[in-house]
Jmol script that loads the backbone (N, CA, C; Angstrom):
load data "model"
ATOM      1  N   MET A   1     -16.225  -3.092  17.375  1.00  0.00           N
ATOM      2  CA  MET A   1     -17.271  -3.897  16.797  1.00  0.00           C
ATOM      3  C   MET A   1     -16.872  -5.373  16.912  1.00  0.00           C
ATOM      4  N   PRO A   2     -17.745  -6.213  17.450  1.00  0.00           N
ATOM      5  CA  PRO A   2     -17.434  -7.633  17.616  1.00  0.00           C
ATOM      6  C   PRO A   2     -17.323  -8.359  16.273  1.00  0.00           C
ATOM      7  N   LEU A   3     -16.553  -9.428  16.284  1.00  0.00           N
ATOM      8  CA  LEU A   3     -16.390 -10.294  15.124  1.00  0.00           C
ATOM      9  C   LEU A   3     -17.104 -11.597  15.426  1.00  0.00           C
ATOM     10  N   LYS A   4     -18.049 -11.984  14.566  1.00  0.00           N
ATOM     11  CA  LYS A   4     -18.786 -13.229  14.740  1.00  0.00           C
ATOM     12  C   LYS A   4     -18.321 -14.223  13.692  1.00  0.00           C
ATOM     13  N   VAL A   5     -18.006 -15.445  14.139  1.00  0.00           N
ATOM     14  CA  VAL A   5     -17.536 -16.507  13.261  1.00  0.00           C
ATOM     15  C   VAL A   5     -18.433 -17.719  13.452  1.00  0.00           C
ATOM     16  N   THR A   6     -18.867 -18.315  12.351  1.00  0.00           N
ATOM     17  CA  THR A   6     -19.630 -19.558  12.411  1.00  0.00           C
ATOM     18  C   THR A   6     -18.718 -20.677  11.929  1.00  0.00           C
ATOM     19  N   LEU A   7     -18.469 -21.646  12.795  1.00  0.00           N
ATOM     20  CA  LEU A   7     -17.597 -22.765  12.465  1.00  0.00           C
ATOM     21  C   LEU A   7     -18.333 -23.784  11.608  1.00  0.00           C
ATOM     22  N   HIS A   8     -17.601 -24.683  10.975  1.00  0.00           N
ATOM     23  CA  HIS A   8     -18.204 -25.718  10.139  1.00  0.00           C
ATOM     24  C   HIS A   8     -19.203 -26.549  10.920  1.00  0.00           C
ATOM     25  N   SER A   9     -18.992 -26.689  12.207  1.00  0.00           N
ATOM     26  CA  SER A   9     -19.894 -27.477  13.056  1.00  0.00           C
ATOM     27  C   SER A   9     -21.213 -26.755  13.315  1.00  0.00           C
ATOM     28  N   GLY A  10     -21.297 -25.480  12.927  1.00  0.00           N
ATOM     29  CA  GLY A  10     -22.491 -24.685  13.173  1.00  0.00           C
ATOM     30  C   GLY A  10     -22.409 -23.841  14.432  1.00  0.00           C
ATOM     31  N   LEU A  11     -21.360 -24.040  15.210  1.00  0.00           N
ATOM     32  CA  LEU A  11     -21.156 -23.287  16.440  1.00  0.00           C
ATOM     33  C   LEU A  11     -20.762 -21.846  16.112  1.00  0.00           C
ATOM     34  N   ASP A  12     -21.410 -20.892  16.763  1.00  0.00           N
ATOM     35  CA  ASP A  12     -21.069 -19.480  16.597  1.00  0.00           C
ATOM     36  C   ASP A  12     -20.116 -19.050  17.697  1.00  0.00           C
ATOM     37  N   ARG A  13     -19.099 -18.290  17.308  1.00  0.00           N
ATOM     38  CA  ARG A  13     -18.172 -17.699  18.281  1.00  0.00           C
ATOM     39  C   ARG A  13     -18.130 -16.205  18.012  1.00  0.00           C
ATOM     40  N   THR A  14     -18.123 -15.407  19.060  1.00  0.00           N
ATOM     41  CA  THR A  14     -18.052 -13.962  18.927  1.00  0.00           C
ATOM     42  C   THR A  14     -16.850 -13.465  19.707  1.00  0.00           C
ATOM     43  N   PHE A  15     -16.068 -12.602  19.076  1.00  0.00           N
ATOM     44  CA  PHE A  15     -14.861 -12.057  19.692  1.00  0.00           C
ATOM     45  C   PHE A  15     -14.999 -10.544  19.785  1.00  0.00           C
ATOM     46  N   ASP A  16     -14.641 -10.011  20.942  1.00  0.00           N
ATOM     47  CA  ASP A  16     -14.755  -8.563  21.133  1.00  0.00           C
ATOM     48  C   ASP A  16     -13.422  -7.842  20.969  1.00  0.00           C
ATOM     49  N   SER A  17     -12.382  -8.589  20.538  1.00  0.00           N
ATOM     50  CA  SER A  17     -11.096  -7.948  20.288  1.00  0.00           C
ATOM     51  C   SER A  17     -10.293  -8.791  19.291  1.00  0.00           C
ATOM     52  N   VAL A  18      -9.371  -8.151  18.619  1.00  0.00           N
ATOM     53  CA  VAL A  18      -8.482  -8.850  17.691  1.00  0.00           C
ATOM     54  C   VAL A  18      -7.614  -9.830  18.465  1.00  0.00           C
ATOM     55  N   TYR A  19      -7.222  -9.449  19.672  1.00  0.00           N
ATOM     56  CA  TYR A  19      -6.390 -10.319  20.501  1.00  0.00           C
ATOM     57  C   TYR A  19      -7.113 -11.647  20.780  1.00  0.00           C
ATOM     58  N   LYS A  20      -8.378 -11.591  21.146  1.00  0.00           N
ATOM     59  CA  LYS A  20      -9.132 -12.809  21.448  1.00  0.00           C
ATOM     60  C   LYS A  20      -9.337 -13.664  20.200  1.00  0.00           C
ATOM     61  N   ALA A  21      -9.577 -13.033  19.073  1.00  0.00           N
ATOM     62  CA  ALA A  21      -9.728 -13.777  17.819  1.00  0.00           C
ATOM     63  C   ALA A  21      -8.412 -14.460  17.457  1.00  0.00           C
ATOM     64  N   SER A  22      -7.316 -13.754  17.630  1.00  0.00           N
ATOM     65  CA  SER A  22      -5.998 -14.309  17.348  1.00  0.00           C
ATOM     66  C   SER A  22      -5.691 -15.504  18.247  1.00  0.00           C
ATOM     67  N   ARG A  23      -6.012 -15.379  19.518  1.00  0.00           N
ATOM     68  CA  ARG A  23      -5.794 -16.489  20.460  1.00  0.00           C
ATOM     69  C   ARG A  23      -6.606 -17.712  20.042  1.00  0.00           C
ATOM     70  N   PHE A  24      -7.836 -17.496  19.607  1.00  0.00           N
ATOM     71  CA  PHE A  24      -8.671 -18.593  19.137  1.00  0.00           C
ATOM     72  C   PHE A  24      -8.030 -19.274  17.924  1.00  0.00           C
ATOM     73  N   LEU A  25      -7.594 -18.478  16.968  1.00  0.00           N
ATOM     74  CA  LEU A  25      -6.979 -19.028  15.762  1.00  0.00           C
ATOM     75  C   LEU A  25      -5.727 -19.833  16.090  1.00  0.00           C
ATOM     76  N   GLU A  26      -4.940 -19.359  17.023  1.00  0.00           N
ATOM     77  CA  GLU A  26      -3.684 -20.027  17.358  1.00  0.00           C
ATOM     78  C   GLU A  26      -3.883 -21.265  18.224  1.00  0.00           C
ATOM     79  N   ASN A  27      -4.942 -21.307  19.020  1.00  0.00           N
ATOM     80  CA  ASN A  27      -5.093 -22.395  19.987  1.00  0.00           C
ATOM     81  C   ASN A  27      -6.264 -23.340  19.743  1.00  0.00           C
ATOM     82  N   GLU A  28      -7.277 -22.910  19.005  1.00  0.00           N
ATOM     83  CA  GLU A  28      -8.480 -23.729  18.887  1.00  0.00           C
ATOM     84  C   GLU A  28      -8.940 -24.008  17.459  1.00  0.00           C
ATOM     85  N   TRP A  29      -8.372 -23.334  16.475  1.00  0.00           N
ATOM     86  CA  TRP A  29      -8.828 -23.510  15.098  1.00  0.00           C
ATOM     87  C   TRP A  29      -8.556 -24.941  14.664  1.00  0.00           C
ATOM     88  N   PRO A  30      -9.569 -25.644  14.121  1.00  0.00           N
ATOM     89  CA  PRO A  30      -9.421 -27.077  13.840  1.00  0.00           C
ATOM     90  C   PRO A  30      -8.459 -27.426  12.707  1.00  0.00           C
ATOM     91  N   LEU A  31      -8.413 -26.640  11.636  1.00  0.00           N
ATOM     92  CA  LEU A  31      -7.565 -26.974  10.489  1.00  0.00           C
ATOM     93  C   LEU A  31      -6.576 -25.851  10.228  1.00  0.00           C
ATOM     94  N   ARG A  32      -5.401 -25.974  10.746  1.00  0.00           N
ATOM     95  CA  ARG A  32      -4.418 -24.886  10.644  1.00  0.00           C
ATOM     96  C   ARG A  32      -3.698 -24.842   9.312  1.00  0.00           C
ATOM     97  N   ARG A  33      -3.823 -25.843   8.513  1.00  0.00           N
ATOM     98  CA  ARG A  33      -3.095 -25.864   7.246  1.00  0.00           C
ATOM     99  C   ARG A  33      -3.867 -25.218   6.108  1.00  0.00           C
ATOM    100  N   GLU A  34      -5.057 -24.801   6.373  1.00  0.00           N
ATOM    101  CA  GLU A  34      -5.862 -24.173   5.329  1.00  0.00           C
ATOM    102  C   GLU A  34      -5.368 -22.759   5.046  1.00  0.00           C
ATOM    103  N   ASN A  35      -5.523 -22.332   3.814  1.00  0.00           N
ATOM    104  CA  ASN A  35      -5.161 -20.977   3.421  1.00  0.00           C
ATOM    105  C   ASN A  35      -5.980 -19.949   4.197  1.00  0.00           C
ATOM    106  N   PHE A  36      -7.238 -20.285   4.514  1.00  0.00           N
ATOM    107  CA  PHE A  36      -8.088 -19.364   5.269  1.00  0.00           C
ATOM    108  C   PHE A  36      -7.494 -19.063   6.641  1.00  0.00           C
ATOM    109  N   HIS A  37      -6.933 -20.079   7.265  1.00  0.00           N
ATOM    110  CA  HIS A  37      -6.326 -19.893   8.594  1.00  0.00           C
ATOM    111  C   HIS A  37      -5.150 -18.931   8.491  1.00  0.00           C
ATOM    112  N   ASP A  38      -4.286 -19.136   7.531  1.00  0.00           N
ATOM    113  CA  ASP A  38      -3.119 -18.263   7.347  1.00  0.00           C
ATOM    114  C   ASP A  38      -3.544 -16.823   7.096  1.00  0.00           C
ATOM    115  N   ARG A  39      -4.545 -16.633   6.276  1.00  0.00           N
ATOM    116  CA  ARG A  39      -5.028 -15.277   5.977  1.00  0.00           C
ATOM    117  C   ARG A  39      -5.649 -14.621   7.204  1.00  0.00           C
ATOM    118  N   ALA A  40      -6.388 -15.397   7.981  1.00  0.00           N
ATOM    119  CA  ALA A  40      -7.021 -14.856   9.181  1.00  0.00           C
ATOM    120  C   ALA A  40      -5.978 -14.458  10.214  1.00  0.00           C
ATOM    121  N   VAL A  41      -4.962 -15.293  10.410  1.00  0.00           N
ATOM    122  CA  VAL A  41      -3.885 -14.967  11.357  1.00  0.00           C
ATOM    123  C   VAL A  41      -3.159 -13.706  10.896  1.00  0.00           C
ATOM    124  N   SER A  42      -2.865 -13.619   9.619  1.00  0.00           N
ATOM    125  CA  SER A  42      -2.193 -12.429   9.081  1.00  0.00           C
ATOM    126  C   SER A  42      -3.033 -11.178   9.285  1.00  0.00           C
ATOM    127  N   ALA A  43      -4.334 -11.299   9.077  1.00  0.00           N
ATOM    128  CA  ALA A  43      -5.221 -10.144   9.259  1.00  0.00           C
ATOM    129  C   ALA A  43      -5.228  -9.696  10.721  1.00  0.00           C
ATOM    130  N   CYS A  44      -5.254 -10.648  11.638  1.00  0.00           N
ATOM    131  CA  CYS A  44      -5.240 -10.283  13.066  1.00  0.00           C
ATOM    132  C   CYS A  44      -3.927  -9.618  13.468  1.00  0.00           C
ATOM    133  N   ARG A  45      -2.839 -10.136  12.961  1.00  0.00           N
ATOM    134  CA  ARG A  45      -1.533  -9.567  13.306  1.00  0.00           C
ATOM    135  C   ARG A  45      -1.318  -8.190  12.689  1.00  0.00           C
ATOM    136  N   GLY A  46      -2.044  -7.907  11.624  1.00  0.00           N
ATOM    137  CA  GLY A  46      -1.903  -6.632  10.954  1.00  0.00           C
ATOM    138  C   GLY A  46      -2.593  -5.477  11.678  1.00  0.00           C
ATOM    139  N   HIS A  47      -3.348  -5.791  12.726  1.00  0.00           N
ATOM    140  CA  HIS A  47      -4.076  -4.752  13.472  1.00  0.00           C
ATOM    141  C   HIS A  47      -3.365  -4.401  14.730  1.00  0.00           C
TER     142      HIS A  47
END
end "model"
wireframe off; spacefill off
backbone 0.3
color backbone group
């Protein structure tokens, strides 16, 4: 099942794998110091 994320800018991103979502979080996420980022990375690594 795809994961759809809406960024603060209003841009929608859809990921078809945990690997792709993880790559996005590690390379493109705008604010890495937020607690949400840490939780999202942890969730991806847990799969």
